[in-house]
mmCIF file of the C-alpha atoms, coordinates in Angstrom:
data_MODEL
# 
_entry.id   MODEL 
# 
loop_
_atom_site.group_PDB 
_atom_site.id 
_atom_site.type_symbol 
_atom_site.label_atom_id 
_atom_site.label_alt_id 
_atom_site.label_comp_id 
_atom_site.label_asym_id 
_atom_site.label_entity_id 
_atom_site.label_seq_id 
_atom_site.pdbx_PDB_ins_code 
_atom_site.Cartn_x 
_atom_site.Cartn_y 
_atom_site.Cartn_z 
_atom_site.occupancy 
_atom_site.B_iso_or_equiv 
_atom_site.pdbx_formal_charge 
_atom_site.auth_seq_id 
_atom_site.auth_comp_id 
_atom_site.auth_asym_id 
_atom_site.auth_atom_id 
_atom_site.pdbx_PDB_model_num 
ATOM 1   C CA . MET A 1 1   ? -9.097  -10.654 -9.480  1.00 0.00 ? 1   MET A CA 1 
ATOM 2   C CA . PRO A 1 2   ? -5.356  -11.081 -9.565  1.00 0.00 ? 2   PRO A CA 1 
ATOM 3   C CA . TYR A 1 3   ? -2.504  -9.651  -11.486 1.00 0.00 ? 3   TYR A CA 1 
ATOM 4   C CA . TYR A 1 4   ? -0.329  -12.207 -13.256 1.00 0.00 ? 4   TYR A CA 1 
ATOM 5   C CA . GLU A 1 5   ? 3.319   -11.507 -13.832 1.00 0.00 ? 5   GLU A CA 1 
ATOM 6   C CA . TYR A 1 6   ? 5.106   -12.592 -17.001 1.00 0.00 ? 6   TYR A CA 1 
ATOM 7   C CA . ARG A 1 7   ? 8.590   -12.415 -18.495 1.00 0.00 ? 7   ARG A CA 1 
ATOM 8   C CA . CYS A 1 8   ? 9.178   -12.023 -22.207 1.00 0.00 ? 8   CYS A CA 1 
ATOM 9   C CA . LEU A 1 9   ? 11.567  -14.639 -23.596 1.00 0.00 ? 9   LEU A CA 1 
ATOM 10  C CA . ASN A 1 10  ? 12.424  -12.300 -26.465 1.00 0.00 ? 10  ASN A CA 1 
ATOM 11  C CA . CYS A 1 11  ? 13.323  -8.987  -24.764 1.00 0.00 ? 11  CYS A CA 1 
ATOM 12  C CA . ARG A 1 12  ? 13.586  -10.428 -21.178 1.00 0.00 ? 12  ARG A CA 1 
ATOM 13  C CA . LYS A 1 13  ? 11.383  -7.659  -19.709 1.00 0.00 ? 13  LYS A CA 1 
ATOM 14  C CA . ARG A 1 14  ? 8.772   -8.371  -17.063 1.00 0.00 ? 14  ARG A CA 1 
ATOM 15  C CA . PHE A 1 15  ? 5.177   -7.189  -17.161 1.00 0.00 ? 15  PHE A CA 1 
ATOM 16  C CA . GLU A 1 16  ? 1.868   -7.714  -15.387 1.00 0.00 ? 16  GLU A CA 1 
ATOM 17  C CA . ILE A 1 17  ? -1.573  -8.507  -16.733 1.00 0.00 ? 17  ILE A CA 1 
ATOM 18  C CA . PHE A 1 18  ? -4.823  -8.154  -14.814 1.00 0.00 ? 18  PHE A CA 1 
ATOM 19  C CA . LEU A 1 19  ? -7.079  -11.147 -15.566 1.00 0.00 ? 19  LEU A CA 1 
ATOM 20  C CA . THR A 1 20  ? -10.140 -12.719 -14.011 1.00 0.00 ? 20  THR A CA 1 
ATOM 21  C CA . PHE A 1 21  ? -9.896  -16.401 -13.188 1.00 0.00 ? 21  PHE A CA 1 
ATOM 22  C CA . GLU A 1 22  ? -12.128 -17.186 -16.175 1.00 0.00 ? 22  GLU A CA 1 
ATOM 23  C CA . GLN A 1 23  ? -9.907  -15.163 -18.544 1.00 0.00 ? 23  GLN A CA 1 
ATOM 24  C CA . TYR A 1 24  ? -6.634  -16.742 -17.378 1.00 0.00 ? 24  TYR A CA 1 
ATOM 25  C CA . ASP A 1 25  ? -7.012  -20.119 -19.128 1.00 0.00 ? 25  ASP A CA 1 
ATOM 26  C CA . ALA A 1 26  ? -7.983  -18.653 -22.506 1.00 0.00 ? 26  ALA A CA 1 
ATOM 27  C CA . HIS A 1 27  ? -5.720  -15.587 -22.534 1.00 0.00 ? 27  HIS A CA 1 
ATOM 28  C CA . GLN A 1 28  ? -2.634  -15.557 -24.763 1.00 0.00 ? 28  GLN A CA 1 
ATOM 29  C CA . ALA A 1 29  ? -0.261  -13.041 -23.194 1.00 0.00 ? 29  ALA A CA 1 
ATOM 30  C CA . ALA A 1 30  ? 1.874   -10.810 -25.389 1.00 0.00 ? 30  ALA A CA 1 
ATOM 31  C CA . CYS A 1 31  ? 4.748   -8.589  -24.305 1.00 0.00 ? 31  CYS A CA 1 
ATOM 32  C CA . PRO A 1 32  ? 3.708   -4.918  -24.213 1.00 0.00 ? 32  PRO A CA 1 
ATOM 33  C CA . HIS A 1 33  ? 7.322   -3.894  -24.945 1.00 0.00 ? 33  HIS A CA 1 
ATOM 34  C CA . CYS A 1 34  ? 8.102   -5.915  -28.085 1.00 0.00 ? 34  CYS A CA 1 
ATOM 35  C CA . ALA A 1 35  ? 4.735   -7.599  -28.896 1.00 0.00 ? 35  ALA A CA 1 
ATOM 36  C CA . SER A 1 36  ? 6.266   -11.075 -28.715 1.00 0.00 ? 36  SER A CA 1 
ATOM 37  C CA . GLN A 1 37  ? 3.985   -13.915 -27.660 1.00 0.00 ? 37  GLN A CA 1 
ATOM 38  C CA . GLN A 1 38  ? 6.943   -15.912 -26.415 1.00 0.00 ? 38  GLN A CA 1 
ATOM 39  C CA . VAL A 1 39  ? 6.301   -15.227 -22.738 1.00 0.00 ? 39  VAL A CA 1 
ATOM 40  C CA . GLU A 1 40  ? 6.311   -17.292 -19.583 1.00 0.00 ? 40  GLU A CA 1 
ATOM 41  C CA . ARG A 1 41  ? 4.639   -16.844 -16.215 1.00 0.00 ? 41  ARG A CA 1 
ATOM 42  C CA . TYR A 1 42  ? 7.028   -15.334 -13.725 1.00 0.00 ? 42  TYR A CA 1 
ATOM 43  C CA . ILE A 1 43  ? 6.490   -16.480 -10.161 1.00 0.00 ? 43  ILE A CA 1 
ATOM 44  C CA . ARG A 1 44  ? 8.358   -14.575 -7.491  1.00 0.00 ? 44  ARG A CA 1 
ATOM 45  C CA . LYS A 1 45  ? 10.164  -16.261 -4.645  1.00 0.00 ? 45  LYS A CA 1 
ATOM 46  C CA . VAL A 1 46  ? 8.178   -16.559 -1.467  1.00 0.00 ? 46  VAL A CA 1 
ATOM 47  C CA . ARG A 1 47  ? 9.624   -15.626 1.889   1.00 0.00 ? 47  ARG A CA 1 
ATOM 48  C CA . VAL A 1 48  ? 8.248   -17.410 4.921   1.00 0.00 ? 48  VAL A CA 1 
ATOM 49  C CA . SER A 1 49  ? 8.512   -15.827 8.321   1.00 0.00 ? 49  SER A CA 1 
ATOM 50  C CA . HIS A 1 50  ? 8.880   -18.037 11.376  1.00 0.00 ? 50  HIS A CA 1 
ATOM 51  C CA . GLY A 1 51  ? 7.872   -17.087 14.871  1.00 0.00 ? 51  GLY A CA 1 
ATOM 52  C CA . ASP A 1 52  ? 10.592  -16.921 17.527  1.00 0.00 ? 52  ASP A CA 1 
ATOM 53  C CA . ARG A 1 53  ? 10.233  -20.594 18.490  1.00 0.00 ? 53  ARG A CA 1 
ATOM 54  C CA . GLY A 1 54  ? 10.221  -21.714 14.861  1.00 0.00 ? 54  GLY A CA 1 
ATOM 55  C CA . ARG A 1 55  ? 13.325  -19.647 14.199  1.00 0.00 ? 55  ARG A CA 1 
ATOM 56  C CA . LEU A 1 56  ? 15.113  -21.192 17.183  1.00 0.00 ? 56  LEU A CA 1 
ATOM 57  C CA . GLU A 1 57  ? 14.083  -24.682 16.082  1.00 0.00 ? 57  GLU A CA 1 
ATOM 58  C CA . SER A 1 58  ? 15.413  -24.061 12.591  1.00 0.00 ? 58  SER A CA 1 
ATOM 59  C CA . LEU A 1 59  ? 18.722  -22.901 14.079  1.00 0.00 ? 59  LEU A CA 1 
ATOM 60  C CA . ALA A 1 60  ? 18.835  -25.990 16.294  1.00 0.00 ? 60  ALA A CA 1 
ATOM 61  C CA . GLY A 1 61  ? 18.498  -28.169 13.203  1.00 0.00 ? 61  GLY A CA 1 
ATOM 62  C CA . ASP A 1 62  ? 16.549  -31.389 13.444  1.00 0.00 ? 62  ASP A CA 1 
ATOM 63  C CA . GLU A 1 63  ? 17.078  -31.600 17.159  1.00 0.00 ? 63  GLU A CA 1 
ATOM 64  C CA . ASN A 1 64  ? 14.371  -30.857 19.666  1.00 0.00 ? 64  ASN A CA 1 
ATOM 65  C CA . LEU A 1 65  ? 15.003  -27.643 21.637  1.00 0.00 ? 65  LEU A CA 1 
ATOM 66  C CA . ASP A 1 66  ? 14.656  -29.608 24.882  1.00 0.00 ? 66  ASP A CA 1 
ATOM 67  C CA . SER A 1 67  ? 17.654  -31.761 23.884  1.00 0.00 ? 67  SER A CA 1 
ATOM 68  C CA . LEU A 1 68  ? 19.887  -28.659 23.950  1.00 0.00 ? 68  LEU A CA 1 
ATOM 69  C CA . ASP A 1 69  ? 19.860  -28.899 27.759  1.00 0.00 ? 69  ASP A CA 1 
ATOM 70  C CA . TYR A 1 70  ? 21.779  -32.181 27.471  1.00 0.00 ? 70  TYR A CA 1 
ATOM 71  C CA . ASP A 1 71  ? 24.020  -31.488 24.479  1.00 0.00 ? 71  ASP A CA 1 
ATOM 72  C CA . PRO A 1 72  ? 26.448  -28.583 25.002  1.00 0.00 ? 72  PRO A CA 1 
ATOM 73  C CA . LYS A 1 73  ? 27.942  -28.932 21.495  1.00 0.00 ? 73  LYS A CA 1 
ATOM 74  C CA . SER A 1 74  ? 24.544  -28.459 19.829  1.00 0.00 ? 74  SER A CA 1 
ATOM 75  C CA . LEU A 1 75  ? 23.757  -25.570 22.158  1.00 0.00 ? 75  LEU A CA 1 
ATOM 76  C CA . GLY A 1 76  ? 27.042  -23.865 21.246  1.00 0.00 ? 76  GLY A CA 1 
ATOM 77  C CA . ARG A 1 77  ? 26.462  -24.423 17.539  1.00 0.00 ? 77  ARG A CA 1 
ATOM 78  C CA . MET A 1 78  ? 22.945  -22.968 17.793  1.00 0.00 ? 78  MET A CA 1 
ATOM 79  C CA . MET A 1 79  ? 24.194  -19.940 19.760  1.00 0.00 ? 79  MET A CA 1 
ATOM 80  C CA . ARG A 1 80  ? 26.880  -19.226 17.144  1.00 0.00 ? 80  ARG A CA 1 
ATOM 81  C CA . GLU A 1 81  ? 24.340  -19.475 14.310  1.00 0.00 ? 81  GLU A CA 1 
ATOM 82  C CA . MET A 1 82  ? 21.893  -17.291 16.229  1.00 0.00 ? 82  MET A CA 1 
ATOM 83  C CA . LYS A 1 83  ? 24.556  -14.623 16.699  1.00 0.00 ? 83  LYS A CA 1 
ATOM 84  C CA . GLY A 1 84  ? 25.193  -14.643 12.949  1.00 0.00 ? 84  GLY A CA 1 
ATOM 85  C CA . GLU A 1 85  ? 21.490  -14.550 12.121  1.00 0.00 ? 85  GLU A CA 1 
ATOM 86  C CA . VAL A 1 86  ? 20.547  -11.665 14.394  1.00 0.00 ? 86  VAL A CA 1 
ATOM 87  C CA . GLY A 1 87  ? 23.806  -9.765  13.980  1.00 0.00 ? 87  GLY A CA 1 
ATOM 88  C CA . ALA A 1 88  ? 24.176  -9.236  17.702  1.00 0.00 ? 88  ALA A CA 1 
ATOM 89  C CA . ASP A 1 89  ? 26.992  -6.727  18.086  1.00 0.00 ? 89  ASP A CA 1 
ATOM 90  C CA . ASP A 1 90  ? 26.067  -5.758  21.634  1.00 0.00 ? 90  ASP A CA 1 
ATOM 91  C CA . LEU A 1 91  ? 26.729  -9.152  23.233  1.00 0.00 ? 91  LEU A CA 1 
ATOM 92  C CA . PRO A 1 92  ? 29.126  -9.294  26.183  1.00 0.00 ? 92  PRO A CA 1 
ATOM 93  C CA . GLU A 1 93  ? 32.749  -10.059 25.353  1.00 0.00 ? 93  GLU A CA 1 
ATOM 94  C CA . GLU A 1 94  ? 32.487  -13.441 27.131  1.00 0.00 ? 94  GLU A CA 1 
ATOM 95  C CA . PHE A 1 95  ? 29.891  -14.676 24.636  1.00 0.00 ? 95  PHE A CA 1 
ATOM 96  C CA . ASP A 1 96  ? 32.411  -16.081 22.146  1.00 0.00 ? 96  ASP A CA 1 
ATOM 97  C CA . GLU A 1 97  ? 34.394  -17.767 24.918  1.00 0.00 ? 97  GLU A CA 1 
ATOM 98  C CA . VAL A 1 98  ? 31.239  -19.426 26.260  1.00 0.00 ? 98  VAL A CA 1 
ATOM 99  C CA . VAL A 1 99  ? 30.245  -20.594 22.775  1.00 0.00 ? 99  VAL A CA 1 
ATOM 100 C CA . ASP A 1 100 ? 33.760  -21.970 22.126  1.00 0.00 ? 100 ASP A CA 1 
ATOM 101 C CA . ARG A 1 101 ? 33.644  -23.926 25.386  1.00 0.00 ? 101 ARG A CA 1 
ATOM 102 C CA . LEU A 1 102 ? 30.157  -25.289 24.642  1.00 0.00 ? 102 LEU A CA 1 
ATOM 103 C CA . GLU A 1 103 ? 31.266  -26.412 21.186  1.00 0.00 ? 103 GLU A CA 1 
ATOM 104 C CA . LYS A 1 104 ? 34.137  -28.300 22.830  1.00 0.00 ? 104 LYS A CA 1 
ATOM 105 C CA . GLY A 1 105 ? 31.577  -30.124 24.995  1.00 0.00 ? 105 GLY A CA 1 
ATOM 106 C CA . GLN A 1 106 ? 31.989  -28.286 28.309  1.00 0.00 ? 106 GLN A CA 1 
ATOM 107 C CA . SER A 1 107 ? 28.750  -28.167 30.288  1.00 0.00 ? 107 SER A CA 1 
ATOM 108 C CA . PRO A 1 108 ? 27.041  -24.830 30.988  1.00 0.00 ? 108 PRO A CA 1 
ATOM 109 C CA . GLU A 1 109 ? 27.400  -25.525 34.721  1.00 0.00 ? 109 GLU A CA 1 
ATOM 110 C CA . ASP A 1 110 ? 31.188  -25.954 34.437  1.00 0.00 ? 110 ASP A CA 1 
ATOM 111 C CA . ILE A 1 111 ? 31.479  -22.803 32.345  1.00 0.00 ? 111 ILE A CA 1 
ATOM 112 C CA . GLU A 1 112 ? 29.492  -20.885 34.947  1.00 0.00 ? 112 GLU A CA 1 
ATOM 113 C CA . LYS A 1 113 ? 31.880  -22.112 37.683  1.00 0.00 ? 113 LYS A CA 1 
ATOM 114 C CA . ASP A 1 114 ? 34.936  -21.052 35.644  1.00 0.00 ? 114 ASP A CA 1 
ATOM 115 C CA . LEU A 1 115 ? 33.511  -17.620 34.811  1.00 0.00 ? 115 LEU A CA 1 
ATOM 116 C CA . PRO A 1 116 ? 31.962  -16.217 37.996  1.00 0.00 ? 116 PRO A CA 1 
ATOM 117 C CA . GLY A 1 117 ? 29.732  -13.223 37.456  1.00 0.00 ? 117 GLY A CA 1 
ATOM 118 C CA . LEU A 1 118 ? 28.868  -14.331 33.929  1.00 0.00 ? 118 LEU A CA 1 
ATOM 119 C CA . GLY A 1 119 ? 25.803  -12.514 32.654  1.00 0.00 ? 119 GLY A CA 1 
ATOM 120 C CA . GLU A 1 120 ? 25.875  -9.815  35.333  1.00 0.00 ? 120 GLU A CA 1 
ATOM 121 C CA . SER A 1 121 ? 25.667  -6.282  34.010  1.00 0.00 ? 121 SER A CA 1 
ATOM 122 C CA . SER A 1 122 ? 28.426  -3.838  34.925  1.00 0.00 ? 122 SER A CA 1 
# 
């Protein structure tokens, strides 16, 4: 038996009413604050959580994750968005340089040749 949330159109306050499914259709809600019957159902926003793969796919856009192996620009764009989404402050200083190069179309292999020791911990 659910609670239904309403908002009064008169005083703008929100309130909840506990109703059975049978009661819902026949019930005329009234604001407990000002007694107005000018109320509307208030439906909260819904937040959907993605798993890790779903989150990566949403960052990659409409592209398949496998295509990122062949498209450095999309890979760079996804990496930049991922950094913004997760707020990664502890990334190595080379991260932004790698992303910039990917976004310019440079292949990961060429970047790795230009930056020896990339990804090694100090």
